[in-house]
N, CA, C and O atoms as a DFTB+ gen file, in Angstrom:
444 C
 N C O
     1  1       0.846      -1.147      -0.024
     2  2       0.002       0.012       0.036
     3  2       0.893       1.225      -0.028
     4  3       1.981       1.218       0.549
     5  1       0.492       2.211      -0.675
     6  2       1.292       3.437      -0.825
     7  2       1.358       4.187       0.515
     8  3       0.450       4.065       1.337
     9  1       2.426       4.959       0.734
    10  2       2.514       5.753       1.918
    11  2       1.394       6.754       2.122
    12  3       1.019       7.072       3.250
    13  1       0.866       7.243       1.011
    14  2      -0.216       8.193       1.104
    15  2      -1.538       7.441       1.650
    16  3      -2.288       7.979       2.464
    17  1      -1.736       6.268       1.177
    18  2      -2.924       5.532       1.612
    19  2      -2.777       5.129       3.065
    20  3      -3.734       5.207       3.835
    21  1      -1.556       4.689       3.455
    22  2      -1.335       4.376       4.845
    23  2      -1.590       5.553       5.712
    24  3      -2.230       5.430       6.756
    25  1      -1.110       6.697       5.310
    26  2      -1.274       7.949       6.058
    27  2      -2.811       8.188       6.274
    28  3      -3.261       8.390       7.402
    29  1      -3.582       8.158       5.172
    30  2      -5.049       8.407       5.269
    31  2      -5.700       7.309       6.122
    32  3      -6.583       7.601       6.928
    33  1      -5.288       6.093       5.958
    34  2      -5.877       4.992       6.792
    35  2      -5.621       5.190       8.250
    36  3      -6.489       4.949       9.088
    37  1      -4.350       5.658       8.573
    38  2      -4.103       5.830       9.996
    39  2      -4.844       7.067      10.545
    40  3      -5.260       7.083      11.703
    41  1      -4.997       8.061       9.732
    42  2      -5.795       9.245      10.187
    43  2      -7.257       8.878      10.358
    44  3      -7.894       9.301      11.323
    45  1      -7.799       8.092       9.427
    46  2      -9.205       7.667       9.499
    47  2      -9.421       6.832      10.809
    48  3     -10.387       7.050      11.539
    49  1      -8.484       5.870      11.080
    50  2      -8.666       5.087      12.308
    51  2      -8.480       5.909      13.552
    52  3      -9.051       5.600      14.598
    53  1      -7.673       6.970      13.451
    54  2      -7.530       7.914      14.647
    55  2      -8.884       8.564      14.916
    56  3      -9.290       8.691      16.071
    57  1      -9.600       8.985      13.837
    58  2     -10.913       9.565      14.007
    59  2     -11.900       8.682      14.662
    60  3     -12.760       9.117      15.428
    61  1     -11.758       7.380      14.336
    62  2     -12.641       6.401      14.964
    63  2     -12.242       6.143      16.455
    64  3     -13.081       6.057      17.352
    65  1     -10.926       6.028      16.643
    66  2     -10.468       5.686      17.978
    67  2     -10.625       6.804      19.018
    68  3     -10.831       6.516      20.197
    69  1     -10.538       8.013      18.621
    70  2     -10.601       9.167      19.547
    71  2     -11.867       9.124      20.424
    72  3     -11.772       9.160      21.651
    73  1     -13.039       9.049      19.798
    74  2     -14.240       8.997      20.720
    75  2     -14.389       7.679      21.471
    76  3     -14.895       7.648      22.593
    77  1     -13.945       6.589      20.842
    78  2     -14.013       5.300      21.453
    79  2     -13.128       5.287      22.778
    80  3     -13.541       4.829      23.843
    81  1     -11.912       5.820      22.598
    82  2     -10.996       5.897      23.812
    83  2     -11.665       6.771      24.955
    84  3     -11.657       6.386      26.124
    85  1     -12.222       7.923      24.571
    86  2     -12.853       8.760      25.503
    87  2     -13.985       8.068      26.294
    88  3     -14.085       8.141      27.519
    89  1     -14.812       7.404      25.502
    90  2     -15.928       6.616      26.133
    91  2     -15.349       5.521      27.052
    92  3     -15.783       5.366      28.194
    93  1     -14.399       4.794      26.552
    94  2     -13.825       3.719      27.319
    95  2     -13.228       4.251      28.654
    96  3     -13.480       3.698      29.724
    97  1     -12.465       5.296      28.557
    98  2     -11.869       5.875      29.791
    99  2     -12.964       6.417      30.734
   100  3     -12.869       6.299      31.955
   101  1     -13.969       6.996      30.145
   102  2     -15.135       7.495      30.987
   103  2     -15.792       6.336      31.727
   104  3     -16.141       6.442      32.903
   105  1     -15.951       5.215      31.000
   106  2     -16.589       4.044      31.630
   107  2     -15.713       3.508      32.730
   108  3     -16.237       3.044      33.743
   109  1     -14.407       3.546      32.584
   110  2     -13.528       3.048      33.610
   111  2     -13.672       3.928      34.853
   112  3     -13.754       3.426      35.974
   113  1     -13.702       5.220      34.646
   114  2     -13.891       6.139      35.788
   115  2     -15.219       5.916      36.504
   116  3     -15.276       5.890      37.733
   117  1     -16.271       5.758      35.732
   118  2     -17.568       5.551      36.336
   119  2     -17.563       4.211      37.135
   120  3     -18.058       4.143      38.260
   121  1     -16.992       3.163      36.516
   122  2     -16.958       1.889      37.226
   123  2     -16.128       1.938      38.507
   124  3     -16.537       1.404      39.538
   125  1     -14.978       2.572      38.440
   126  2     -14.115       2.707      39.682
   127  2     -14.824       3.531      40.699
   128  3     -14.916       3.131      41.859
   129  1     -15.331       4.673      40.309
   130  2     -16.041       5.556      41.331
   131  2     -17.276       4.857      41.909
   132  3     -17.633       5.043      43.072
   133  1     -17.921       4.041      41.052
   134  2     -19.139       3.396      41.524
   135  2     -18.841       2.106      42.326
   136  3     -19.753       1.480      42.867
   137  1     -17.551       1.722      42.391
   138  2     -17.152       0.563      43.190
   139  2     -17.598      -0.688      42.544
   140  3     -17.817      -1.663      43.262
   141  1     -17.761      -0.767      41.219
   142  2     -18.224      -1.986      40.547
   143  2     -17.120      -2.980      40.591
   144  3     -15.954      -2.622      40.430
   145  1     -17.463      -4.258      40.813
   146  2     -16.478      -5.366      40.718
   147  2     -16.472      -5.862      39.275
   148  3     -17.353      -5.544      38.476
   149  1     -15.432      -6.664      38.972
   150  2     -15.298      -7.261      37.718
   151  2     -16.595      -8.100      37.329
   152  3     -17.088      -8.079      36.201
   153  1     -17.073      -8.819      38.369
   154  2     -18.282      -9.620      38.180
   155  2     -19.450      -8.788      37.793
   156  3     -20.208      -9.160      36.897
   157  1     -19.617      -7.701      38.422
   158  2     -20.722      -6.747      38.164
   159  2     -20.619      -6.215      36.731
   160  3     -21.604      -6.127      35.998
   161  1     -19.371      -5.863      36.364
   162  2     -19.240      -5.283      35.005
   163  2     -19.514      -6.360      33.936
   164  3     -20.166      -6.083      32.930
   165  1     -19.021      -7.569      34.156
   166  2     -19.302      -8.659      33.232
   167  2     -20.760      -8.975      33.158
   168  3     -21.282      -9.347      32.108
   169  1     -21.437      -8.821      34.319
   170  2     -22.876      -9.088      34.365
   171  2     -23.640      -8.114      33.475
   172  3     -24.675      -8.464      32.909
   173  1     -23.126      -6.891      33.354
   174  2     -23.715      -5.853      32.479
   175  2     -23.378      -6.006      31.013
   176  3     -24.154      -5.594      30.151
   177  1     -22.243      -6.585      30.721
   178  2     -21.815      -6.701      29.313
   179  2     -22.121      -8.076      28.664
   180  3     -22.106      -8.184      27.438
   181  1     -22.391      -9.098      29.449
   182  2     -22.689     -10.439      28.870
   183  2     -23.880     -10.338      27.975
   184  3     -24.918      -9.775      28.322
   185  1     -23.695     -10.910      26.795
   186  2     -24.805     -11.032      25.808
   187  2     -25.147      -9.722      25.123
   188  3     -26.137      -9.672      24.394
   189  1     -24.393      -8.679      25.317
   190  2     -24.748      -7.371      24.733
   191  2     -24.161      -7.208      23.366
   192  3     -22.942      -7.211      23.196
   193  1     -25.019      -7.067      22.394
   194  2     -24.606      -6.832      21.025
   195  2     -23.958      -5.452      20.900
   196  3     -22.999      -5.240      20.158
   197  1     -24.534      -4.535      21.664
   198  2     -23.974      -3.109      21.623
   199  2     -22.551      -3.076      22.069
   200  3     -21.706      -2.475      21.405
   201  1     -22.246      -3.736      23.231
   202  2     -20.867      -3.704      23.713
   203  2     -19.976      -4.513      22.800
   204  3     -18.805      -4.166      22.649
   205  1     -20.459      -5.558      22.192
   206  2     -19.638      -6.312      21.227
   207  2     -19.308      -5.481      20.041
   208  3     -18.182      -5.539      19.546
   209  1     -20.280      -4.675      19.541
   210  2     -20.063      -3.844      18.414
   211  2     -19.083      -2.668      18.746
   212  3     -18.219      -2.304      17.949
   213  1     -19.274      -2.098      19.979
   214  2     -18.392      -1.003      20.397
   215  2     -16.962      -1.444      20.527
   216  3     -16.065      -0.824      19.957
   217  1     -16.728      -2.531      21.284
   218  2     -15.361      -2.998      21.463
   219  2     -14.831      -3.692      20.252
   220  3     -13.620      -3.704      20.034
   221  1     -15.672      -4.259      19.471
   222  2     -15.195      -4.820      18.161
   223  2     -14.690      -3.815      17.241
   224  3     -13.680      -4.060      16.581
   225  1     -15.320      -2.673      17.134
   226  2     -14.870      -1.543      16.354
   227  2     -13.591      -0.960      16.896
   228  3     -12.680      -0.591      16.154
   229  1     -13.545      -0.883      18.273
   230  2     -12.358      -0.392      18.902
   231  2     -11.160      -1.244      18.588
   232  3     -10.100      -0.708      18.264
   233  1     -11.288      -2.590      18.674
   234  2     -10.231      -3.530      18.376
   235  2      -9.782      -3.437      16.931
   236  3      -8.582      -3.432      16.657
   237  1     -10.748      -3.363      15.979
   238  2     -10.458      -3.270      14.564
   239  2      -9.679      -2.038      14.278
   240  3      -8.650      -2.121      13.607
   241  1     -10.111      -0.866      14.754
   242  2      -9.467       0.368      14.495
   243  2      -8.064       0.356      15.073
   244  3      -7.129       0.790      14.399
   245  1      -7.873      -0.144      16.344
   246  2      -6.542      -0.167      16.950
   247  2      -5.606      -1.153      16.240
   248  3      -4.404      -0.905      16.150
   249  1      -6.155      -2.282      15.729
   250  2      -5.343      -3.267      15.011
   251  2      -4.857      -2.752      13.659
   252  3      -3.860      -3.231      13.120
   253  1      -5.574      -1.773      13.121
   254  2      -5.158      -1.129      11.867
   255  2      -4.191       0.032      12.224
   256  3      -3.112       0.116      11.636
   257  1      -4.542       0.895      13.139
   258  2      -3.855       2.061      13.518
   259  2      -2.429       1.801      14.044
   260  3      -1.458       2.378      13.555
   261  1      -2.340       0.987      14.971
   262  2      -1.053       0.764      15.738
   263  2       0.060       0.225      14.738
   264  3       1.145       0.807      14.716
   265  1      -0.160      -0.816      13.948
   266  2       0.847      -1.283      13.072
   267  2       1.359      -0.252      12.044
   268  3       2.542      -0.202      11.710
   269  1       0.447       0.529      11.583
   270  2       0.856       1.612      10.630
   271  2       1.846       2.601      11.338
   272  3       2.871       2.999      10.785
   273  1       1.474       2.959      12.567
   274  2       2.350       3.867      13.340
   275  2       3.720       3.259      13.608
   276  3       4.758       3.893      13.422
   277  1       3.681       2.007      14.051
   278  2       4.887       1.282      14.330
   279  2       5.754       1.141      13.092
   280  3       6.972       1.316      13.142
   281  1       5.115       0.826      11.998
   282  2       5.883       0.791      10.713
   283  2       6.572       2.076      10.435
   284  3       7.738       2.064      10.040
   285  1       5.924       3.177      10.617
   286  2       6.540       4.493      10.389
   287  2       7.686       4.764      11.308
   288  3       8.710       5.298      10.882
   289  1       7.540       4.410      12.566
   290  2       8.630       4.644      13.574
   291  2       9.775       3.759      13.172
   292  3      10.900       4.257      13.139
   293  1       9.599       2.501      12.865
   294  2      10.690       1.600      12.463
   295  2      11.337       2.105      11.213
   296  3      12.564       2.097      11.119
   297  1      10.569       2.545      10.245
   298  2      11.105       2.981       9.006
   299  2      12.014       4.233       9.160
   300  3      13.048       4.355       8.503
   301  1      11.581       5.164      10.063
   302  2      12.280       6.392      10.297
   303  2      13.579       6.180      11.186
   304  3      14.541       6.936      11.051
   305  1      13.584       5.189      12.052
   306  2      14.671       5.037      13.019
   307  2      15.599       3.900      12.785
   308  3      16.613       3.776      13.471
   309  1      15.276       3.034      11.805
   310  2      16.178       1.946      11.494
   311  2      16.417       1.840      10.050
   312  3      15.867       2.612       9.265
   313  1      17.211       0.917       9.674
   314  2      17.419       0.696       8.206
   315  2      16.504      -0.378       7.604
   316  3      16.645      -0.761       6.443
   317  1      15.542      -0.861       8.447
   318  2      14.630      -1.863       7.999
   319  2      13.614      -1.272       6.939
   320  3      12.877      -0.337       7.252
   321  1      13.595      -1.796       5.771
   322  2      12.753      -1.318       4.694
   323  2      12.142      -2.541       3.933
   324  3      12.430      -3.702       4.225
   325  1      11.340      -2.214       3.007
   326  2      10.836      -3.211       2.070
   327  2       9.641      -4.041       2.565
   328  3       8.923      -3.723       3.513
   329  1       9.517      -5.117       1.827
   330  2       8.289      -5.999       2.038
   331  2       8.350      -6.707       3.399
   332  3       7.309      -6.951       4.009
   333  1       9.513      -7.027       3.863
   334  2       9.574      -7.742       5.170
   335  2       9.020      -6.795       6.327
   336  3       8.388      -7.272       7.269
   337  1       9.269      -5.516       6.220
   338  2       8.741      -4.595       7.275
   339  2       7.190      -4.595       7.110
   340  3       6.467      -4.665       8.103
   341  1       6.700      -4.518       5.877
   342  2       5.305      -4.573       5.619
   343  2       4.614      -5.807       6.154
   344  3       3.577      -5.719       6.812
   345  1       5.200      -6.968       5.863
   346  2       4.741      -8.244       6.318
   347  2       4.712      -8.361       7.873
   348  3       3.772      -8.880       8.473
   349  1       5.823      -7.833       8.480
   350  2       5.931      -7.897       9.962
   351  2       4.841      -7.061      10.581
   352  3       4.247      -7.479      11.574
   353  1       4.559      -5.922      10.047
   354  2       3.555      -5.015      10.627
   355  2       2.120      -5.571      10.332
   356  3       1.212      -5.428      11.151
   357  1       1.954      -6.190       9.175
   358  2       0.651      -6.876       8.908
   359  2       0.447      -7.965       9.906
   360  3      -0.646      -8.130      10.448
   361  1       1.478      -8.701      10.152
   362  2       1.398      -9.886      11.185
   363  2       1.049      -9.284      12.554
   364  3       0.209      -9.821      13.276
   365  1       1.705      -8.156      12.907
   366  2       1.320      -7.508      14.212
   367  2      -0.125      -7.107      14.218
   368  3      -0.806      -7.308      15.224
   369  1      -0.627      -6.548      13.138
   370  2      -2.036      -6.157      13.094
   371  2      -2.973      -7.322      13.205
   372  3      -4.016      -7.216      13.852
   373  1      -2.631      -8.436      12.590
   374  2      -3.435      -9.600      12.688
   375  2      -3.415     -10.173      14.093
   376  3      -4.449     -10.614      14.596
   377  1      -2.235     -10.174      14.746
   378  2      -2.137     -10.625      16.104
   379  2      -2.931      -9.740      17.018
   380  3      -3.632     -10.263      17.884
   381  1      -2.871      -8.439      16.888
   382  2      -3.634      -7.538      17.698
   383  2      -5.150      -7.771      17.499
   384  3      -5.912      -7.837      18.463
   385  1      -5.563      -7.892      16.217
   386  2      -7.006      -8.194      15.932
   387  2      -7.453      -9.448      16.588
   388  3      -8.533      -9.493      17.177
   389  1      -6.621     -10.513      16.501
   390  2      -7.039     -11.820      17.092
   391  2      -7.058     -11.793      18.593
   392  3      -7.972     -12.358      19.193
   393  1      -6.127     -11.185      19.211
   394  2      -6.136     -11.054      20.657
   395  2      -7.253     -10.173      21.130
   396  3      -7.895     -10.471      22.137
   397  1      -7.498      -9.103      20.432
   398  2      -8.620      -8.122      20.742
   399  2      -9.957      -8.840      20.592
   400  3     -10.844      -8.704      21.435
   401  1     -10.095      -9.617      19.495
   402  2     -11.359     -10.326      19.288
   403  2     -11.641     -11.324      20.408
   404  3     -12.770     -11.497      20.866
   405  1     -10.574     -11.958      20.814
   406  2     -10.671     -12.922      21.929
   407  2     -11.149     -12.223      23.167
   408  3     -12.018     -12.744      23.866
   409  1     -10.611     -11.058      23.464
   410  2     -10.939     -10.244      24.613
   411  2     -12.437      -9.816      24.548
   412  3     -13.146      -9.871      25.553
   413  1     -12.884      -9.401      23.376
   414  2     -14.268      -8.953      23.154
   415  2     -15.210     -10.153      23.426
   416  3     -16.219     -10.025      24.119
   417  1     -14.855     -11.280      22.876
   418  2     -15.714     -12.502      23.080
   419  2     -15.744     -12.793      24.580
   420  3     -16.818     -13.057      25.121
   421  1     -14.604     -12.753      25.271
   422  2     -14.602     -13.061      26.649
   423  2     -15.497     -12.117      27.447
   424  3     -16.098     -12.540      28.435
   425  1     -15.598     -10.892      27.060
   426  2     -16.395      -9.851      27.815
   427  2     -17.850      -9.969      27.543
   428  3     -18.660      -9.765      28.446
   429  1     -18.244     -10.310      26.262
   430  2     -19.633     -10.263      25.959
   431  2     -20.329     -11.621      25.745
   432  3     -21.557     -11.701      25.743
   433  1     -19.519     -12.696      25.564
   434  2     -20.072     -13.981      25.348
   435  2     -20.794     -14.505      26.634
   436  3     -20.284     -14.352      27.744
   437  1     -21.943     -15.102      26.458
   438  2     -22.623     -15.724      27.586
   439  2     -22.010     -17.087      27.869
   440  3     -21.945     -17.927      26.972
   441  1     -21.561     -17.323      29.091
   442  2     -20.915     -18.657      29.376
   443  2     -21.880     -19.796      29.355
   444  3     -21.487     -20.942      29.573
């Protein structure tokens, strides 16, 4: 993918991530202040299509956004170039997506 497209894709995912991160942090503050336990939080998220969609989008955007940024940092600060760098960052994105999907399933799936 061209550097221009990667730039636009990273900026687009940043636009998606910004409000999701704010909501996520706000929820953490509310849960902590409210004294909610992990069991109570899971009780509220189990079986929720809305929470699955929210955190699924969060994971997808992060799994795209982070590897592009890491690719740029590696490219700027090392001599690593070419397809192997692209493949490595794609692998990282797939790993993040897989681990994130597993976490979303753990939070919303009904046991």
